[in-house]
C-alpha positions, 0 to 999 in steps of 0.5 A: 384183548391183552395188548401185545408186547414185543419180546425186546420189551417184555424180557428186558432185564430188570436186575444185573443178574439177568443182563446177558453177556456183560458179566464183568461190567455188571459185577463191577457196578454191583461192587461199586454199589456194595462198597458205596464207591459211586462216581459222579459220571459214567460213560457206557459205550458199545454196539447197539442192543447190548444193554447200555441203557438197560444197565443204566436204568438198573443202576439208577433203580438200585442206588435209589432203593430204600430197602436193598437186598443182601446181594445189594439188588433192588427190592422192587417193593419200596416206593422208589422201586415201585415208582420206577417200575411204573415209570413215574419216578422223579429221581431218574431222568432220561434225555435223548441227545439225538433230538435234544442236542442244542445248547438250550436243552443242556442249559435246561437240564443243568437248571433241573440238576439244582433240584434235589431228589424228593424220594431216594438219595440220588438224582440220576440223569441218563443221556442216551446217544450223547455223541449227538450233542453239538459242540456248544452243548458239550461245552455247556455240560463240562462244568456241571459234569465235572462238579455236580451236586453230591446227589446228582449222577450222570450216565452217558450212553453212546454207540460211537465213543470216538465222537465224544469230546476228550474233555467229556471222556476224562470226566467219566468212568468209561465202561465198554460193552462188548458184543454178545456172543452167539452162544449167549444169544442162543441160550437166551433165545432158548429161555424166551422160547421156553417161556412163550411155549415155542419149540425152536431148533438150535440151528434156527436160533443159530441163524437168528444169532448170526443175523443179529450180529451181537445185538440182543435187541435185534435177536429178539426182534428177529425171533418175534418175526419168526414166531409170526411166520412159523407159529409155535414151531420154528425149524431151520428151513423156515428160518433161512426162508424168512430171513433170506439167508443162504443155506450153509449146505451150499458152502459145504457142497461147494467145498466137496465139489472143489475137492473132487475137481468137479467144475461143472458142479461148482458152476451149477451151484453158483447158478442155483444160488443166483437164481434164488436171488442172492447176490454173488458178492455176498455169496463170495463173502459168505464162502470166504467165512465158511473156508475160515471156519473150516480152517479153524475147525482143523485144530482142537485148539482153534475150534473154539473160535467157531461161533455156531451150534454144536450140530453145525460145529460137528459138520465143520470138523468132519469137512475139515478132516477132508481138507488139507491145510495147504489147500485151504490156504490157497482157496482162501487166497483165491476167494479173497482175491475174487472178493477184491476184484469183484467190486471193480469187475464189469462182468461180476459173474464171470469173476466169481466163476473163474474163482470157482474154476481155480478152486476146482483146479487146486486138486489137479496141481499136484498131479500136474507138478509130478508129471512135469518133474518126471518129464524134466527128469527124463529129458535131463537124464541123458546129458547128466550121464555124459559128462562123467567120462569127460575128465578121463577122455578129454579128446573125445568129441561129444555134444556137450563138450564141443562148446567147452573147447571153443576159445572165443568166450575167453577173448577179451573183446567180448563185452561184459554181460551187463552191456545192453547193446546186444539185447536191443536187437532181440525181438523179445525178452522172453529168453532173458532167463536163459542169458544167465549163461554168458560167453565167459560161463560157456568156457566152464565145464558144461557138466554143470549145465544139467545140474543147473537145469534140475535146480531151476525153481518152479514154484507155482504162482497166480497171475495176480501174484505176478502183477503184485511182484511186478509192481513191487519192483518199481522201488528198485528203479527210482533213478530210471524215471522213464523205465519206472514210468513204463512199469506203471503204465503198461499192463502185463498180458498172460499168454500161458502159465509162465509166458507173458508179454507187454506192448509198448508204443515205440522202438525206443521204449523197447530198447529201454526195456531191453536195457533194464529188462534182465534185472527186472525179470531176475527180481520178479523170478526171485520174488516168485521163486520161478525161473521159467517166467518169460517176458516178451516185449512187443511194439504196437502197430499204428495205422497211418492217419490221414492228414489234412494238407494246406494248398502249398503242401499239396503243391509241393507233393505234386511238384515232386511227382511231376517236376514240370508242374513248376515250369507250367505255373511260371509260364501261366503266371499262376498263384497258389491260394 
């Protein structure tokens, strides 16, 4: 019975032409061989499974070939190539730095470098996972790496270039290997499947490519896993079942439910996902990626950023046509906020469900906004029409004209608006937005009042955006240390869409808020572009605590209740213990 060889080894590239997804690097190495511009040290860095060690082996084999082809590839027929293919070459040395990372190991390697090659032109030393070398091992390698013998070539490979000493990097030609794209991975898997006589759908191979995350070795290992389960035919349904990947159909259905405003359907979809054993956090992350893919599918110029199969790409484009760009922006903001809050939330499921409810209500916002504008217009229509005859009929009494004839606002005894004394007696700061009309302003023609009411900003916002705007105002009150401390200590509580309250410990703190509250709320309203935001300040109620009195304190309290007690104590010559 023939021994089974995994696909990652069986289909490992043996020529530069067969390397997947690294055309620029392989062409550079082939040109260096063709022009005989060989460096004495190379550093191959990049993610796992992208071909670093494979390219190092092909490079070492090619430069030692005794009869290279016209394209300067290895002939696979000379003694050097045959010895390499049979893994008995004495010119190519591979060292695993993960297990041979001491100074003694490197010194042994340096002693070996002094021996010239017996067959071929070069002795190639491939040091894999070179970032695992110790500090002393790096230092021991420096001199030899800088000035090796003419026949010695070093090829260092690592997945973490930042851990390699700068002195090592400066002595090497650095080649950065990139992640293999989904399209290249699918194309190579189709080739392997054809060679193995396996029928695999493009959607199933797309799942494998996404799961591999740019590593061809990982992709081939996952492919072998699917073959073991499915046999000679691999379908999309089987792939997501074996790999425990959430079906993208759930995301498409969730977007459709959100567009239709079906909250119950969205919640049931979430419950179905959780019932199948998927983590809610991963579901949120995947849904955010799905919304991003829908967004880039709206424009033909950005659809190339979508790394998926052609069939799924068409599905994305169809759904993108039904989604407005503004809706996608708001949806991405909601889902991203949910992802951030999910990590610290105690009730994680509720956090996700609230995000889904907000998504479903996005489609209701425009209709509600139109109704609000219509109601506002109906309310302000009558007062807006009344000021028109006022210049010609000034003596006529009207409801809006009456405040204008009052002489009190013109008196100099009225304190200026910034004075906080009147605000301290107010029960809340919820009406601070209305205080912009000062007594001096009341002396102006009131015909401008309806126009001002119509010009009020009412930009929609979320509670998270309000908290962010609230926190952003701290820098404007650096000199007011007590007020700044309260801004960072007390939490905002939402009462309705535009009404909020905050609870302080005492009346002094409430007065402090009254002193600077108007400036604070004006800045918050400007930041959110909404003049309807109201804040109420409350003082916390404390329950009187029982205090343990001493004997002397108890006697004083009793003596206050009954003054004759002291006289009795003196007559009886009693002492307080």
